[in-house]
C-alpha positions in Angstrom: 72.3 103.1 131.4 76.0 103.7 132.9 76.5 99.9 132.9 76.0 100.4 129.0 77.7 103.5 128.4 80.7 102.0 130.6 80.8 98.7 128.3 80.6 100.6 125.0 83.9 102.5 126.5 85.2 99.7 127.6 84.5 97.7 124.4 86.0 100.7 122.2 89.5 100.5 124.0 89.5 96.8 123.6 88.4 96.5 119.6 90.5 100.2 119.1 94.1 98.0 119.4 93.1 95.0 117.5 94.0 96.2 114.3 97.8 98.1 114.0 99.5 99.2 110.7 102.8 98.0 113.2 104.4 101.5 111.9 105.0 104.9 113.2 102.2 105.9 116.0 99.1 104.7 116.2 95.8 105.8 117.2 93.6 103.2 119.4 90.5 104.5 117.5 91.4 105.9 113.9 95.2 106.6 112.7 96.0 107.7 109.0 99.6 108.1 108.7 102.4 108.6 106.0 105.8 107.8 106.7 109.0 108.5 104.8 111.7 105.2 105.0 114.6 105.9 102.6 114.5 108.9 99.8 116.7 110.2 97.4 116.1 113.3 95.0 114.6 113.7 92.5 111.9 111.1 93.4 111.4 109.6 90.1 108.5 109.6 87.2 106.8 106.5 88.4 105.0 105.6 91.4 103.9 101.8 92.6 102.0 100.8 95.9 101.5 97.4 97.5 99.2 97.2 100.4 98.6 94.4 103.0 95.6 94.5 105.7 94.7 93.3 108.8 91.0 92.2 110.4 90.6 92.1 113.7 94.2 91.7 114.3 93.2 88.0 113.3 93.4 87.6 110.0 96.5 89.6 108.3 96.8 89.8 104.2 98.6 91.1 101.7 102.0 91.8 100.3 103.4 95.3 100.8 106.8 94.7 99.9 109.2 96.9 98.0 109.7 94.3 95.3 105.7 94.1 95.2 105.3 97.7 94.8 107.8 98.9 92.2 106.5 95.7 90.1 103.1 97.3 90.3 104.5 100.6 89.0 106.8 99.8 86.6 109.8 100.6 88.6 113.3 99.2 88.4 115.5 101.7 89.9 113.7 103.0 93.6 114.5 106.4 94.7 112.2 107.0 97.5 110.1 104.4 99.7 107.4 106.1 101.7 104.3 103.9 104.1 101.1 105.1 104.0 99.3 103.2 107.5 95.2 103.9 107.8 93.6 101.9 110.7 89.9 102.6 112.1 89.1 100.1 115.1 89.4 96.2 113.7 90.7 97.2 110.3 94.3 98.3 109.8 95.9 98.8 106.1 100.0 99.2 105.6 101.0 100.5 102.0 104.6 100.6 100.4 104.7 103.2 98.3 107.9 103.4 96.1 108.9 106.3 93.6 111.4 106.1 91.2 112.2 105.0 87.5 
């Protein structure tokens, strides 16, 4: 019984670091953060978002660039940029959120 509990705990520590959003504080098991990168006021009326995902830290896909987020929101003048990071054990997602006009 002790060996199986030790194995589960060790596995959580190993898998917890497999996927990371790559920016800001990262939790070993769970992360949910929003980080301001750039901003001017006022924020603007439009919002666009672009995301990239990672699975097991082995495969990463997506375009989370400012250009992709601005295009998604129909924004030509970016006034603020935020990054939202979510991770849970073996999955991570980082999204760039832009606001502007």
